[in-house]
TILUM-99869 format. One record per residue: x, y, z of N, C-alpha, C, CB in turn; residue in one letter. Coordinates in steps of 0.02 Angstrom, whole numbers, m for minus. Glycine has a CB too. Example, Ala and Ser with C-alpha at 12.3 -4.5 7.8 and 13.67 -1.06 7.14 Angstrom:
2
pt n_u = 660; n_v = m284; n_w = 390; ca_u = 615; ca_v = m225; ca_w = 390; c_u = 660; c_v = m165; c_w = 390; cb_u = 565; cb_v = m224; cb_w = 452; rest = A
pt n_u = 642; n_v = m112; n_w = 354; ca_u = 684; ca_v = m53; ca_w = 357; c_u = 645; c_v = 2; c_w = 394; cb_u = 704; cb_v = m30; cb_w = 286; rest = S
This chain:
89
pt n_u = 1737; n_v = 335; n_w = m1202; ca_u = 1665; ca_v = 338; ca_w = m1194; c_u = 1654; c_v = 380; c_w = m1167; cb_u = 1634; cb_v = 295; cb_w = m1168; rest = M
pt n_u = 1581; n_v = 417; n_w = m1185; ca_u = 1564; ca_v = 483; ca_w = m1172; c_u = 1499; c_v = 449; c_w = m1109; cb_u = 1537; cb_v = 535; cb_w = m1255; rest = G
pt n_u = 1501; n_v = 504; n_w = m1073; ca_u = 1452; ca_v = 499; ca_w = m1005; c_u = 1379; c_v = 481; c_w = m1034; cb_u = 1447; cb_v = 580; cb_w = m958; rest = T
pt n_u = 1372; n_v = 531; n_w = m1095; ca_u = 1296; ca_v = 525; ca_w = m1137; c_u = 1284; c_v = 454; c_w = m1163; cb_u = 1292; cb_v = 577; cb_w = m1207; rest = Q
pt n_u = 1314; n_v = 417; n_w = m1179; ca_u = 1312; ca_v = 343; ca_w = m1215; c_u = 1288; c_v = 309; c_w = m1160; cb_u = 1385; cb_v = 309; cb_w = m1245; rest = S
pt n_u = 1312; n_v = 302; n_w = m1101; ca_u = 1273; ca_v = 260; ca_w = m1043; c_u = 1245; c_v = 289; c_w = m999; cb_u = 1307; cb_v = 219; cb_w = m1006; rest = V
pt n_u = 1211; n_v = 363; n_w = m1015; ca_u = 1150; ca_v = 382; ca_w = m965; c_u = 1089; c_v = 375; c_w = m1009; cb_u = 1154; cb_v = 464; cb_w = m933; rest = L
pt n_u = 1021; n_v = 367; n_w = m964; ca_u = 964; ca_v = 372; ca_w = m993; c_u = 949; c_v = 425; c_w = m1012; cb_u = 922; cb_v = 352; cb_w = m964; rest = C
pt n_u = 913; n_v = 462; n_w = m1068; ca_u = 915; ca_v = 538; ca_w = m1073; c_u = 850; c_v = 557; c_w = m1037; cb_u = 918; cb_v = 569; cb_w = m1154; rest = P
pt n_u = 812; n_v = 517; n_w = m993; ca_u = 758; ca_v = 529; ca_w = m974; c_u = 768; c_v = 543; c_w = m911; cb_u = 716; cb_v = 486; cb_w = m988; rest = V
pt n_u = 784; n_v = 472; n_w = m872; ca_u = 788; ca_v = 485; ca_w = m786; c_u = 881; c_v = 493; c_w = m770; cb_u = 747; cb_v = 397; cb_w = m731; rest = C
pt n_u = 918; n_v = 507; n_w = m811; ca_u = 998; ca_v = 505; ca_w = m803; c_u = 1030; c_v = 440; c_w = m767; cb_u = 1022; cb_v = 571; cb_w = m758; rest = Q
pt n_u = 1001; n_v = 395; n_w = m764; ca_u = 1014; ca_v = 336; ca_w = m733; c_u = 1064; c_v = 296; c_w = m786; cb_u = 943; cb_v = 299; cb_w = m716; rest = G
pt n_u = 1116; n_v = 243; n_w = m762; ca_u = 1153; ca_v = 208; ca_w = m808; c_u = 1126; c_v = 163; c_w = m844; cb_u = 1197; cb_v = 182; cb_w = m785; rest = V
pt n_u = 1126; n_v = 154; n_w = m921; ca_u = 1103; ca_v = 100; ca_w = m944; c_u = 1139; c_v = 35; c_w = m947; cb_u = 1085; cb_v = 115; cb_w = m995; rest = L
pt n_u = 1106; n_v = m24; n_w = m929; ca_u = 1133; ca_v = m88; ca_w = m927; c_u = 1203; c_v = m86; c_w = m975; cb_u = 1075; cb_v = m142; cb_w = m952; rest = P
pt n_u = 1255; n_v = m134; n_w = m978; ca_u = 1317; ca_v = m131; ca_w = m1017; c_u = 1293; c_v = m185; c_w = m1060; cb_u = 1391; cb_v = m143; cb_w = m978; rest = A
pt n_u = 1332; n_v = m208; n_w = m1108; ca_u = 1333; ca_v = m241; ca_w = m1170; c_u = 1370; c_v = m292; c_w = m1150; cb_u = 1358; cb_v = m204; cb_w = m1229; rest = S
pt n_u = 1417; n_v = m286; n_w = m1113; ca_u = 1452; ca_v = m341; ca_w = m1095; c_u = 1502; c_v = m329; c_w = m1046; cb_u = 1480; cb_v = m369; cb_w = m1147; rest = G
pt n_u = 1532; n_v = m370; n_w = m1006; ca_u = 1571; ca_v = m351; ca_w = m944; c_u = 1635; c_v = m295; c_w = m946; cb_u = 1599; cb_v = m418; cb_w = m919; rest = K
pt n_u = 1654; n_v = m307; n_w = m1022; ca_u = 1717; ca_v = m241; ca_w = m1022; c_u = 1704; c_v = m176; c_w = m1042; cb_u = 1774; cb_v = m252; cb_w = m1067; rest = E
pt n_u = 1629; n_v = m174; n_w = m1027; ca_u = 1604; ca_v = m96; ca_w = m1026; c_u = 1608; c_v = m77; c_w = m946; cb_u = 1515; cb_v = m85; cb_w = m1060; rest = A
pt n_u = 1612; n_v = m110; n_w = m924; ca_u = 1586; ca_v = m83; ca_w = m834; c_u = 1679; c_v = m70; c_w = m822; cb_u = 1530; cb_v = m175; cb_w = m756; rest = Y
pt n_u = 1667; n_v = m7; n_w = m826; ca_u = 1747; ca_v = 32; ca_w = m825; c_u = 1728; c_v = 70; c_w = m725; cb_u = 1756; cb_v = 127; cb_w = m923; rest = T
pt n_u = 1792; n_v = 92; n_w = m726; ca_u = 1774; ca_v = 141; ca_w = m661; c_u = 1742; c_v = 207; c_w = m678; cb_u = 1842; cb_v = 161; cb_w = m618; rest = P
pt n_u = 1737; n_v = 236; n_w = m720; ca_u = 1699; ca_v = 290; ca_w = m741; c_u = 1624; c_v = 274; c_w = m731; cb_u = 1716; cb_v = 306; cb_w = m812; rest = L
pt n_u = 1607; n_v = 204; n_w = m772; ca_u = 1547; ca_v = 176; ca_w = m760; c_u = 1515; c_v = 169; c_w = m689; cb_u = 1551; cb_v = 121; cb_w = m786; rest = R
pt n_u = 1565; n_v = 133; n_w = m661; ca_u = 1565; ca_v = 141; ca_w = m600; c_u = 1537; c_v = 186; c_w = m548; cb_u = 1607; cb_v = 140; cb_w = m597; rest = G
pt n_u = 1576; n_v = 261; n_w = m554; ca_u = 1568; ca_v = 315; ca_w = m517; c_u = 1486; c_v = 326; c_w = m538; cb_u = 1626; cb_v = 377; cb_w = m536; rest = R
pt n_u = 1467; n_v = 336; n_w = m606; ca_u = 1419; ca_v = 345; ca_w = m609; c_u = 1344; c_v = 303; c_w = m594; cb_u = 1432; cb_v = 363; cb_w = m650; rest = L
pt n_u = 1351; n_v = 244; n_w = m596; ca_u = 1313; ca_v = 190; ca_w = m548; c_u = 1312; c_v = 212; c_w = m485; cb_u = 1345; cb_v = 119; cb_w = m544; rest = I
pt n_u = 1368; n_v = 242; n_w = m461; ca_u = 1352; ca_v = 263; ca_w = m374; c_u = 1304; c_v = 328; c_w = m388; cb_u = 1437; cb_v = 290; cb_w = m317; rest = V
pt n_u = 1336; n_v = 370; n_w = m415; ca_u = 1303; ca_v = 438; ca_w = m422; c_u = 1232; c_v = 457; c_w = m446; cb_u = 1340; cb_v = 468; cb_w = m463; rest = T
pt n_u = 1223; n_v = 395; n_w = m505; ca_u = 1164; ca_v = 426; ca_w = m536; c_u = 1114; c_v = 357; c_w = m521; cb_u = 1178; cb_v = 453; cb_w = m627; rest = N
pt n_u = 1148; n_v = 295; n_w = m506; ca_u = 1098; ca_v = 238; ca_w = m482; c_u = 1082; c_v = 203; c_w = m566; cb_u = 1013; cb_v = 278; cb_w = m433; rest = G
pt n_u = 1058; n_v = 144; n_w = m574; ca_u = 1025; ca_v = 113; ca_w = m632; c_u = 962; c_v = 140; c_w = m656; cb_u = 1014; cb_v = 48; cb_w = m619; rest = Y
pt n_u = 959; n_v = 137; n_w = m718; ca_u = 899; ca_v = 147; ca_w = m765; c_u = 854; c_v = 99; c_w = m741; cb_u = 913; cb_v = 138; cb_w = m843; rest = C
pt n_u = 798; n_v = 117; n_w = m730; ca_u = 738; ca_v = 62; ca_w = m709; c_u = 713; c_v = 31; c_w = m775; cb_u = 668; cb_v = 99; cb_w = m667; rest = S
pt n_u = 714; n_v = 79; n_w = m830; ca_u = 674; ca_v = 40; ca_w = m887; c_u = 622; c_v = 90; c_w = m892; cb_u = 644; cb_v = m42; cb_w = m870; rest = G
pt n_u = 586; n_v = 86; n_w = m956; ca_u = 518; ca_v = 121; ca_w = m961; c_u = 520; c_v = 189; c_w = m969; cb_u = 477; cb_v = 109; cb_w = m905; rest = G
pt n_u = 566; n_v = 208; n_w = m964; ca_u = 571; ca_v = 292; ca_w = m954; c_u = 543; c_v = 332; c_w = m1010; cb_u = 648; cb_v = 319; cb_w = m948; rest = C
pt n_u = 541; n_v = 296; n_w = m1070; ca_u = 516; ca_v = 342; ca_w = m1117; c_u = 424; c_v = 324; c_w = m1113; cb_u = 559; cb_v = 327; cb_w = m1201; rest = A
pt n_u = 425; n_v = 267; n_w = m1103; ca_u = 343; ca_v = 290; ca_w = m1109; c_u = 321; c_v = 315; c_w = m1042; cb_u = 289; cb_v = 224; cb_w = m1131; rest = E
pt n_u = 339; n_v = 313; n_w = m967; ca_u = 329; ca_v = 367; ca_w = m917; c_u = 336; c_v = 425; c_w = m942; cb_u = 370; cb_v = 366; cb_w = m864; rest = R
pt n_u = 390; n_v = 453; n_w = m971; ca_u = 394; ca_v = 521; ca_w = m993; c_u = 337; c_v = 539; c_w = m1057; cb_u = 474; cb_v = 531; cb_w = m1018; rest = R
pt n_u = 314; n_v = 482; n_w = m1094; ca_u = 263; ca_v = 500; ca_w = m1135; c_u = 197; c_v = 515; c_w = m1093; cb_u = 254; cb_v = 445; cb_w = m1186; rest = A
pt n_u = 184; n_v = 473; n_w = m1055; ca_u = 132; ca_v = 486; ca_w = m1000; c_u = 105; c_v = 544; c_w = m970; cb_u = 148; cb_v = 461; cb_w = m955; rest = E
pt n_u = 173; n_v = 561; n_w = m961; ca_u = 179; ca_v = 616; ca_w = m908; c_u = 172; c_v = 688; c_w = m955; cb_u = 260; cb_v = 610; cb_w = m861; rest = A
pt n_u = 208; n_v = 685; n_w = m1012; ca_u = 191; ca_v = 729; ca_w = m1047; c_u = 102; c_v = 728; c_w = m1082; cb_u = 247; cb_v = 725; cb_w = m1095; rest = A
pt n_u = 66; n_v = 685; n_w = m1089; ca_u = m5; ca_v = 688; ca_w = m1107; c_u = m40; c_v = 714; c_w = m1049; cb_u = m34; cb_v = 620; cb_w = m1128; rest = E
pt n_u = m19; n_v = 696; n_w = m995; ca_u = m54; ca_v = 728; ca_w = m934; c_u = m44; c_v = 804; c_w = m923; cb_u = m29; cb_v = 695; cb_w = m871; rest = Q
pt n_u = 28; n_v = 806; n_w = m944; ca_u = 24; ca_v = 889; ca_w = m931; c_u = m9; c_v = 925; c_w = m977; cb_u = 90; cb_v = 924; cb_w = m928; rest = T
pt n_u = m14; n_v = 898; n_w = m1040; ca_u = m48; ca_v = 928; ca_w = m1086; c_u = m112; c_v = 942; c_w = m1075; cb_u = m43; cb_v = 899; cb_w = m1135; rest = Q
pt n_u = m139; n_v = 876; n_w = m1042; ca_u = m205; ca_v = 886; ca_w = m1037; c_u = m227; c_v = 937; c_w = m982; cb_u = m234; cb_v = 823; cb_w = m1027; rest = Q
pt n_u = m180; n_v = 958; n_w = m921; ca_u = m195; ca_v = 1008; ca_w = m869; c_u = m179; c_v = 1089; c_w = m915; cb_u = m137; cb_v = 991; cb_w = m792; rest = M
pt n_u = m138; n_v = 1067; n_w = m957; ca_u = m127; ca_v = 1139; ca_w = m975; c_u = m176; c_v = 1168; c_w = m1026; cb_u = m57; cb_v = 1146; cb_w = m1002; rest = T
pt n_u = m198; n_v = 1120; n_w = m1059; ca_u = m247; ca_v = 1123; ca_w = m1124; c_u = m309; c_v = 1150; c_w = m1089; cb_u = m263; cb_v = 1042; cb_w = m1165; rest = R
pt n_u = m324; n_v = 1244; n_w = m1132; ca_u = m377; ca_v = 1259; ca_w = m1102; c_u = m445; c_v = 1218; c_w = m1111; cb_u = m383; cb_v = 1320; cb_w = m1119; rest = P
pt n_u = m489; n_v = 1212; n_w = m1067; ca_u = m544; ca_v = 1169; ca_w = m1088; c_u = m592; c_v = 1222; c_w = m1071; cb_u = m554; cb_v = 1094; cb_w = m1050; rest = Q
pt n_u = m648; n_v = 1218; n_w = m1130; ca_u = m704; ca_v = 1261; ca_w = m1150; c_u = m753; c_v = 1282; c_w = m1084; cb_u = m748; cb_v = 1221; cb_w = m1208; rest = P
pt n_u = m766; n_v = 1321; n_w = m1081; ca_u = m813; ca_v = 1337; ca_w = m1033; c_u = m869; c_v = 1341; c_w = m1039; cb_u = m807; cb_v = 1379; cb_w = m1012; rest = V
pt n_u = m907; n_v = 1302; n_w = m1020; ca_u = m1001; ca_v = 1273; ca_w = m1034; c_u = m1026; c_v = 1330; c_w = m966; cb_u = m1027; cb_v = 1147; cb_w = m1009; rest = V
pt n_u = m1058; n_v = 1371; n_w = m1016; ca_u = m1111; ca_v = 1426; ca_w = m957; c_u = m1179; c_v = 1375; c_w = m956; cb_u = m1141; cb_v = 1531; cb_w = m1000; rest = Q
pt n_u = m1209; n_v = 1371; n_w = m913; ca_u = m1270; ca_v = 1345; ca_w = m910; c_u = m1335; c_v = 1398; c_w = m945; cb_u = m1277; cb_v = 1329; cb_w = m832; rest = P
pt n_u = m1376; n_v = 1365; n_w = m959; ca_u = m1421; ca_v = 1409; ca_w = m1006; c_u = m1463; c_v = 1442; c_w = m930; cb_u = m1481; cb_v = 1353; cb_w = m1077; rest = E
pt n_u = m1469; n_v = 1491; n_w = m962; ca_u = m1499; ca_v = 1553; ca_w = m911; c_u = m1579; c_v = 1526; c_w = m897; cb_u = m1499; cb_v = 1645; cb_w = m956; rest = A
pt n_u = m1611; n_v = 1521; n_w = m852; ca_u = m1686; ca_v = 1493; ca_w = m840; c_u = m1725; c_v = 1561; c_w = m855; cb_u = m1703; cb_v = 1458; cb_w = m754; rest = A
pt n_u = m1785; n_v = 1537; n_w = m880; ca_u = m1821; ca_v = 1613; ca_w = m908; c_u = m1830; c_v = 1631; c_w = m830; cb_u = m1911; cb_v = 1611; cb_w = m967; rest = P
pt n_u = m1822; n_v = 1699; n_w = m828; ca_u = m1855; ca_v = 1745; ca_w = m767; c_u = m1913; c_v = 1764; c_w = m778; cb_u = m1824; cb_v = 1807; cb_w = m751; rest = V
pt n_u = m1972; n_v = 1743; n_w = m734; ca_u = m2043; ca_v = 1759; ca_w = m740; c_u = m2060; c_v = 1823; c_w = m730; cb_u = m2080; cb_v = 1724; cb_w = m700; rest = P
pt n_u = m2083; n_v = 1859; n_w = m782; ca_u = m2111; ca_v = 1916; ca_w = m772; c_u = m2159; c_v = 1940; c_w = m712; cb_u = m2137; cb_v = 1921; cb_w = m823; rest = R
pt n_u = m2135; n_v = 1982; n_w = m669; ca_u = m2178; ca_v = 1990; ca_w = m607; c_u = m2219; c_v = 2041; c_w = m626; cb_u = m2141; cb_v = 2005; cb_w = m540; rest = Q
pt n_u = m2276; n_v = 2039; n_w = m613; ca_u = m2338; ca_v = 2109; ca_w = m628; c_u = m2316; c_v = 2160; c_w = m590; cb_u = m2424; cb_v = 2099; cb_w = m602; rest = A
pt n_u = m2330; n_v = 2221; n_w = m613; ca_u = m2316; ca_v = 2278; ca_w = m572; c_u = m2360; c_v = 2293; c_w = m510; cb_u = m2319; cb_v = 2332; cb_w = m615; rest = A
pt n_u = m2358; n_v = 2300; n_w = m474; ca_u = m2420; ca_v = 2311; ca_w = m421; c_u = m2446; c_v = 2383; c_w = m409; cb_u = m2398; cb_v = 2285; cb_w = m348; rest = V
pt n_u = m2489; n_v = 2391; n_w = m416; ca_u = m2516; ca_v = 2471; ca_w = m423; c_u = m2605; c_v = 2456; c_w = m380; cb_u = m2523; cb_v = 2504; cb_w = m540; rest = A
pt n_u = m2573; n_v = 2492; n_w = m307; ca_u = m2631; ca_v = 2477; ca_w = m259; c_u = m2646; c_v = 2417; c_w = m223; cb_u = m2682; cb_v = 2486; cb_w = m290; rest = G
pt n_u = m2584; n_v = 2384; n_w = m229; ca_u = m2593; ca_v = 2309; ca_w = m180; c_u = m2619; c_v = 2266; c_w = m238; cb_u = m2658; cb_v = 2310; cb_w = m103; rest = G
pt n_u = m2619; n_v = 2262; n_w = m289; ca_u = m2655; ca_v = 2228; ca_w = m340; c_u = m2619; c_v = 2229; c_w = m405; cb_u = m2721; cb_v = 2256; cb_w = m348; rest = R
pt n_u = m2596; n_v = 2166; n_w = m432; ca_u = m2553; ca_v = 2168; ca_w = m489; c_u = m2607; c_v = 2181; c_w = m544; cb_u = m2506; cb_v = 2099; cb_w = m499; rest = P
pt n_u = m2561; n_v = 2218; n_w = m579; ca_u = m2586; ca_v = 2259; ca_w = m654; c_u = m2621; c_v = 2203; c_w = m697; cb_u = m2510; cb_v = 2294; cb_w = m706; rest = A
pt n_u = m2652; n_v = 2233; n_w = m735; ca_u = m2678; ca_v = 2173; ca_w = m783; c_u = m2747; c_v = 2144; c_w = m792; cb_u = m2645; cb_v = 2118; cb_w = m765; rest = G
pt n_u = m2770; n_v = 2111; n_w = m836; ca_u = m2836; ca_v = 2089; ca_w = m826; c_u = m2869; c_v = 2077; c_w = m743; cb_u = m2836; cb_v = 2022; cb_w = m866; rest = P
pt n_u = m2915; n_v = 2076; n_w = m729; ca_u = m2952; ca_v = 2058; ca_w = m649; c_u = m2966; c_v = 1990; c_w = m671; cb_u = m3032; cb_v = 2107; cb_w = m618; rest = A
pt n_u = m2952; n_v = 1937; n_w = m615; ca_u = m2968; ca_v = 1894; ca_w = m614; c_u = m3047; c_v = 1880; c_w = m584; cb_u = m2919; cb_v = 1872; cb_w = m593; rest = L
pt n_u = m3081; n_v = 1830; n_w = m611; ca_u = m3162; ca_v = 1819; ca_w = m557; c_u = m3144; c_v = 1758; c_w = m552; cb_u = m3256; cb_v = 1830; cb_w = m589; rest = R
pt n_u = m3172; n_v = 1766; n_w = m478; ca_u = m3188; ca_v = 1685; ca_w = m429; c_u = m3249; c_v = 1667; c_w = m449; cb_u = m3193; cb_v = 1688; cb_w = m335; rest = V
pt n_u = m3247; n_v = 1601; n_w = m479; ca_u = m3311; ca_v = 1563; ca_w = m480; c_u = m3315; c_v = 1528; c_w = m429; cb_u = m3323; cb_v = 1523; cb_w = m532; rest = V
pt n_u = m3375; n_v = 1514; n_w = m383; ca_u = m3384; ca_v = 1460; ca_w = m339; c_u = m3454; c_v = 1421; c_w = m350; cb_u = m3378; cb_v = 1487; cb_w = m268; rest = R
């Protein structure tokens, strides 16, 4: 019996045995050192891999559109350049 056949490939915990004859001194030592596999490791591994991929996947950079910059009138002699405004009262 190789240790790889009794260990979970994900968590390295000892998998449940098929019968009482499978509980050998070697399996007992592995249970003491590694503990039992709690199950569901493949699903947890897939979820962790998906989360890792989402974190490492480059996110598209969305740059906000630049707001139009109002044109400032050139000031000549304290007055804005351009047509003069007429005040009507």
